[in-house]
C-alpha positions as CSV (number, residue, x, y, z in Angstrom):
1,M,0.0,0.0,0.0
2,H,1.3,3.5,-0.9
3,L,0.7,6.2,1.7
4,Y,1.7,9.9,1.3
5,H,1.9,13.2,3.1
6,F,1.7,16.4,1.2
7,S,3.3,19.6,2.1
8,E,4.6,22.9,0.7
9,E,7.7,22.3,2.8
10,S,10.6,20.6,0.9
11,D,12.8,19.7,3.8
12,I,10.8,17.4,6.1
13,D,13.0,14.6,7.4
14,I,10.7,13.3,10.1
15,F,6.9,13.3,10.9
16,E,6.2,13.7,14.6
17,P,2.7,12.9,15.8
18,R,0.8,16.1,16.6
19,V,-2.7,17.2,17.4
20,K,-4.7,18.5,14.4
21,A,-6.2,21.9,14.9
22,N,-9.6,20.7,13.8
23,R,-9.4,17.4,15.6
24,T,-8.3,18.4,19.2
25,N,-10.3,15.5,20.7
26,M,-7.8,13.0,19.1
27,P,-4.3,12.0,20.4
28,P,-1.3,13.3,18.4
29,V,-1.0,11.4,15.0
30,V,0.8,11.5,11.8
31,W,-1.6,11.8,8.8
32,A,-1.4,10.2,5.5
33,I,-3.4,9.5,2.4
34,D,-3.7,6.6,0.0
35,R,-2.9,6.7,-3.7
36,E,-6.5,6.6,-4.7
37,H,-7.3,9.9,-2.9
38,E,-4.0,11.7,-3.2
39,F,-5.3,14.1,-5.8
40,T,-7.2,15.9,-3.1
41,F,-3.9,17.3,-2.1
42,F,-2.9,18.5,-5.7
43,V,-3.5,22.2,-4.5
44,P,-1.9,24.4,-1.9
45,R,-2.5,23.1,1.5
46,D,-4.8,26.0,2.6
47,C,-6.8,26.0,-0.5
48,P,-10.5,25.4,0.3
49,R,-12.1,22.9,-1.8
50,I,-15.0,20.6,-2.3
51,V,-14.4,17.1,-3.9
52,Y,-17.2,14.8,-4.8
53,K,-17.7,11.6,-6.6
54,K,-20.5,9.7,-8.5
55,A,-21.5,6.9,-6.4
56,E,-24.4,4.6,-5.8
57,G,-27.4,6.2,-4.3
58,V,-27.1,9.6,-5.9
59,S,-30.7,10.5,-7.1
60,A,-31.1,11.2,-10.9
61,E,-31.9,14.9,-10.0
62,D,-28.6,15.2,-8.0
63,E,-26.6,13.5,-10.6
64,A,-27.8,16.1,-13.2
65,K,-27.2,18.9,-10.8
66,F,-23.8,18.1,-9.7
67,F,-22.3,16.2,-12.6
68,G,-24.4,17.8,-15.4
69,L,-22.8,17.0,-18.7
70,S,-19.5,16.0,-17.3
71,S,-18.0,12.8,-18.3
72,S,-15.8,12.8,-15.1
73,D,-17.0,10.8,-12.0
74,I,-14.9,13.2,-9.8
75,I,-15.4,16.9,-9.5
76,M,-13.1,19.2,-7.5
77,T,-14.3,22.7,-7.0
78,V,-12.1,25.6,-5.7
79,E,-12.6,29.4,-5.4
80,T,-11.5,31.4,-8.4
81,H,-9.0,33.5,-6.7
82,W,-6.9,30.4,-6.0
83,Y,-6.3,29.9,-9.6
84,Q,-2.9,31.5,-9.7
85,A,-1.7,29.8,-6.6
86,I,-2.7,26.3,-7.8
87,R,-1.1,27.1,-11.2
88,D,2.3,28.0,-9.6
89,A,2.3,25.7,-6.7
90,V,5.0,23.2,-5.9
91,V,3.7,20.6,-3.5
92,Y,5.9,17.9,-2.2
93,R,4.7,14.3,-2.0
94,Y,6.4,12.4,0.8
95,T,6.1,8.6,0.6
96,L,5.5,7.1,4.1
97,P,6.2,3.5,5.1
98,S,2.7,1.9,5.9
99,E,3.6,-0.5,8.6
100,S,2.6,1.7,11.7
101,F,-0.6,3.2,9.9
102,E,-4.2,2.3,10.5
103,V,-7.3,3.3,8.6
104,F,-8.9,6.3,9.8
105,D,-11.5,7.0,7.0
106,A,-11.6,4.5,4.2
107,T,-14.0,6.7,2.1
108,A,-11.6,9.5,2.3
109,G,-8.3,7.5,2.1
110,Y,-7.1,8.9,5.5
111,Y,-4.6,6.9,7.6
112,I,-3.1,7.6,10.9
113,S,-0.1,6.6,12.8
114,Q,0.7,7.4,16.6
115,K,4.5,6.8,15.9
116,T,7.2,8.9,14.5
117,V,7.5,8.3,10.8
118,R,10.5,8.8,8.5
119,P,9.6,9.4,4.8
120,T,11.2,7.0,2.2
121,H,10.9,9.4,-0.6
122,R,10.1,13.1,-1.4
123,E,9.0,14.3,-4.9
124,P,8.1,17.9,-6.0
125,L,4.9,18.0,-7.9
126,T,4.3,20.9,-10.3
127,N,1.8,21.4,-13.0
128,L,-0.9,20.4,-10.6
129,I,-3.8,21.5,-12.8
130,E,-2.5,19.3,-15.7
131,K,-2.1,16.3,-13.2
132,L,-5.8,16.7,-12.2
133,I,-6.9,16.8,-15.8
134,E,-4.7,13.7,-16.8
135,M,-6.5,11.9,-14.1
136,N,-9.9,12.9,-15.7
137,I,-10.9,14.9,-12.6
138,E,-13.0,17.8,-13.5
139,L,-11.6,21.0,-11.9
140,R,-14.2,23.7,-11.5
141,F,-13.7,27.3,-10.2
142,T,-16.4,29.3,-8.5
143,P,-16.2,32.9,-6.9
144,N,-17.5,31.3,-3.7
145,L,-17.8,27.7,-2.2
146,F,-20.6,28.3,0.2
147,P,-23.6,27.7,-2.1
148,L,-22.0,24.5,-3.3
149,R,-21.4,23.2,0.2
150,E,-24.9,23.9,1.2
151,A,-26.3,22.1,-1.9
152,I,-23.9,19.0,-1.3
153,L,-24.9,18.8,2.4
154,R,-28.7,18.8,1.4
155,S,-28.1,16.3,-1.5
156,T,-28.0,12.6,-2.0
157,V,-24.3,12.9,-2.8
158,K,-22.6,11.0,0.1
159,D,-19.0,10.5,-1.3
160,F,-17.7,14.0,-0.8
161,G,-14.9,15.9,1.0
162,I,-14.9,19.5,2.2
163,H,-11.4,20.6,2.9
164,R,-10.1,23.8,4.4
165,F,-13.4,25.4,4.4
166,E,-12.4,27.8,7.2
167,N,-10.4,29.5,4.4
168,A,-13.4,30.0,2.0
169,R,-14.5,33.5,1.3
170,Q,-17.6,34.5,3.4
171,L,-20.7,35.4,1.4
């Protein structure tokens, strides 16, 4: 199994467990993501984004609303003012040994370890928009994510992630 950690920092030699700001009820851990879901980090770390996938149980109405005429089963939406930051970003993908990790959220591809972890490889990723396109992930831009978030939360779409929403522009 391939597990990764993504960062805009290029010089991380060791990952120490720490308490995540939005999960203060958890013990300190090192976070990782699996290969299937790594694309959700092909943007700058603080970029707010909503990612959703076609899956069983989505109503015909919601499929038309959220996927429209797209041939992609995965849509990532970000706010328009993040375009240049995404275009110019260099994100480092750290490969982590999987032995000490356990599944935290299989749907999102998140894994955690309570042990210190040394990466086995570091790779700079550039041209992130092109990488998403190559994966047949539709990247959408919108002036504001709030309407989409509210619509997704009220929908039959269940395979979704809302990332770094605290950084979204207020209406």
